[in-house]
N, C-alpha and C positions, 0 to 999 in steps of 0.2 A: 377433482382434487380438493382436499381440505384445505383449512387455513394454516394449519398446523403444518403441512406437507409444502405450503406455498411460501412459507415465512422462514426468517432466518433463525436460526437454532440459539438456543441460549449462549450469552455472551462468554461465560467463564470457558467455554472449551476452545473456540477460538482466540483468544486471550493467551492460552498457555500455549497452542499451537502456534501462535503468535511470536512469543516469547523465546521458544527454541530455535526458531527460524532466525531470529536476529543476532541472539548467542552465537548461533554457527558461522553466519555471516561476519561477525566482529570478529572472533577467533580466526578466523581463515584472512581478513581483510588486515588485520595487525602482523600478521607473520608478512605475509606480503608486500605489503609495503617497505617495510623493512627489506627483505631481499630486492625489489624493483628499484629502491632507492640507491642502495649499495651496486647494483649493477649498472644504473645510469652514470652515476660516480665514474665507474671502470671503463665503461664504454664511450661514454660520451656522447651515447643515442639520445636524439631528442624524443622519438617513439616512447623509449623507456623512461624519461624523465617525466613525459606525459600521463604515463601506466602509473607511475611512481605518484602522482599529483592525484590522481584520478582514483587510485587504491585507498592515498591516505583521506580523501574526501568521504570516499565510504565506509571508513572504520570511525570518522566522526559522526557520520550520519548515523551510523546502528547506535553511537553513545546517545544519541537524541532519541532514535527510535526507543531505547531501554526504558529512557527517560519518560517518553510517553506512555510505554505499557504501564511503567508503575504507576504514574502519576493519574492515569485514567483508572485504576482499578479502585482509587479511594472511594468510600460511601459517600450517601448523599449526605450533607449536613445543610444546617440553616443556611449558610452562605451560597451553596451548590444544590438545592432541592432534589433537581434532575439528575445528580449525580457529576462526574468529572470527566465524563466519558469525551468532551471536545477537545480535552487535554490532549490526546491521541493526534489531532488532525492539527493542534497548533504547534507542536513539536515536530510532527512530520513536515509541515511546511518549511520551517526552520531547516528541517535537514535538505529538503527538495532545493532551496536557496541556497544552502552552502555546496552544493552538489552542481548547481549552475557555476557559483563563481570561483571555486577553487579547481572543481575538474574541470569544468568546461571551456570557462572565458581563461584562465593561466594558460590551458593546454592549446586552445587557437592563437595564443600570444606566443606562447614557445613555438608551436608550427611556423609561424609568419617568421620571427627571428631565425630558425633554421633554414628557412629559405633565404634570407638575404647573408645571414652567417653561416654556411655550413660548416661542420665538425668533424674530423676525421673520425672512423671508427678503430676502437681500442678493445682488447680484451672480449670478441667476439662470442666466443664459448661460454663464458659465463654467463653473459647477455642471454644466449639461447637456452642453456639450463635452468636462468633465474624462471624464463617466461613460460616455459613446458611445466615447472613445479607450479607457477601459478596457475596454468591452465587446469592442471590436474584439482588444486585446491579449490579453485573459482567452480570448476565444476562439479566437485562433490556438496559446495555450498549451495549452490543452485538445484541441486537432485532435492535436498534437503525444503526448499522453497517451494519446488513444483509440487512434491508429496504434499506438504500443507495446503497447498492451493487447488490440489484435487479432490484431497478429503473433504474441504468446504465446500469445493462445487457439487461434489454429490451431497452433502447435506441440504443445500439448497436446491437440489435437483436443476441445476446448470451445467456448461458446459465452461472448462477454465477460461477460454476467450469473453463469454459474458462474463462472468466471476471478476474477471480483472477490469472490466469497464465499468462496473457497478458496485463493487466490494464497498461496504462499510469501513473495513478496516485495511486503514493506508499501509501498515507496518511490513505484512506481509507481501502486499502487492511491488512497495518499494524496495524490499529485499530481491524480489524475484526481478524485478526489470533491472538494479543495479548487477545483480549475477550477471545476468545475459548479456549488462554491457560489459560486463567485466573479462566472461569469457571471449566475446568478439573483440574488444581491445588489445588481449592478451595476443591472439592467434593474427590479429593485424600488425600489432609491434613486430611479434616472431618473421612475419611474411616481410617487412619492411627492412628488418635485422637481416635477414638472408641476401635480400637484393642489395641493400647496403653493401655487403662484401661481395656478393658476385659481380656486381657492374662497376663497383667502386664511386658512386654517384650516389649523395646524401638527399637526393630528391624524394625518393621512395620514403627515408624516414621523415621527413618535413611533412609529406603528403599524409602520412600515416597518423602525424601527429594532430594534423587539421582535422583531418576524420573523426579520430577519436574526442575532439575536444566537440565539436559538432554531433556527434552522437549522444553526449552526455548533457551538452546543453538542451537538445531536444526532449530528451527524456525526462530533463529536468522541468523544464517547463510545461510539459504532460501532467508530470505530478504535482505541480504547484498549483495549477487550474482546477485539479480534483481535489486538492485539499482545501482549496478554495469555496469553490462547491460546498463542501462538506461542512464547513465552518460557518458556513451561510444557510442553514438546518435544508439541507436539500431532501426534497420528498424520496420516499421508501418509492422503487418501481410499480409501477401502474398494475401489473399482475397481482402484487401482494395486497394492493388497496383494493381490487376487486374483489379477491378471495375473502376478503375480511368484512368487505360490503355485503356478500353472499352470506358468510357466516352469520353475522349481524341480525341478518332479516328473518334466519331461523329460530332464531330467542322467542320462546313462548311470551306475547305480551306486544312483541316490537311487530310493527305492521311495514316499516321501510326503513330505508335511512334516503333523510334528503340529500346529506352532501358529507364527507367524510376525507378528514387528511391525514397524512401519517408522515412525520419528518423523523430523519436521524438526531439521536440525542449524542450515540454513541456508536462505536462497534456492536452488531448485536444489542442494540438500545433503542427502542422506538416509542414516540410519544404519538397517540393517538386523539385526534376529538375529532366526535362526529354528533351530527344532527340527526336524530332519529325519530318517526311517526309511531304513535302508538296506537293497539288496537283499539276500538272504541268500546264504551261501558266498562270505563275500569275506572276506579277512586284511586285517589292516593296513594293508599297504602300497596294495590298492586301495581301501580305506575313504579313505585320504589324498590316492590320486589324485580321487577321485571329488568331494570337497570342495573340494578345488582346483581342478578344471575348472569346478565351479559358479559359484566366485570370478570364475576368467578369463572365464568366456564371458559370465556376467552382467555384469562389469564393463565388456568391451567393448561391450556394447550397450547400456548405462543409465550413463553418466557419472555420473548426477546422485549415482548410490550412493557415497557417501563410503566406508562400512564396511560390509561384508556378513561376519557373523558367523555360522556354522552350526554345530550343534551336534549331533552325530551320539545317538539316542535307543533307545530299542529299540521295536519294534511295540507 
């Protein structure tokens, strides 16, 4: 496998796809949040209220993710010589915290309240209609995110599951997980609403509210951990590092690679530093030419490498 095939693609394509996923999710969640809020007031269902909090948090998160995409596109300057890629991780981290506090914690609290003080169900069919529409819109938004993930996974020659674990782009992963929880939460709220109507008991409503809150809290904690690792200079997966190590050793004038580190500067942007050993009987000009040749060739093959720092070391 060549280093180009084993490495992330150039940053611009992924960023454009990520922005499309974010905007699709924002449009869907804004519409759904208004509808769910209205239905929650009319029906008195705590599960619908939890879903309203959930979708409101998601819409707010999409605003943060939109900011993340826009700010991370700024070109490198004197104050940020390696660019603004980490801006995406910072704002995605804020979005994850918002999901935990507004979507998760408040939903759990509302579920506990519903267990202690159950409320009667009103305007049942309004709630059913809103949740069915929400399922359709959330499903469509999820389809956009899944297609983006599949394109990115194909470009990296990995599975979607593997991409979700290690993608340096938190925006599309966040949108995908949010949409997945949206679909599951709306389906759960719909089942709870029907059970409340059939049995006359508010218990299913309250339990569904708790489950929705716990699901959101779990996903938010996973996203928080992922963005924390990316903010603290997470290393590129080892298979990419090994492919780059082999490619460097193929450059004329370079005998081997003593050590190599690669970390993410942002989605699709990598900083690489390597200590390389050189072939014998080379003068200073040959050494400089070998290092420059390595930077030029690998830079063309892997545009994602924003900086390739090579240091010659003795055998």
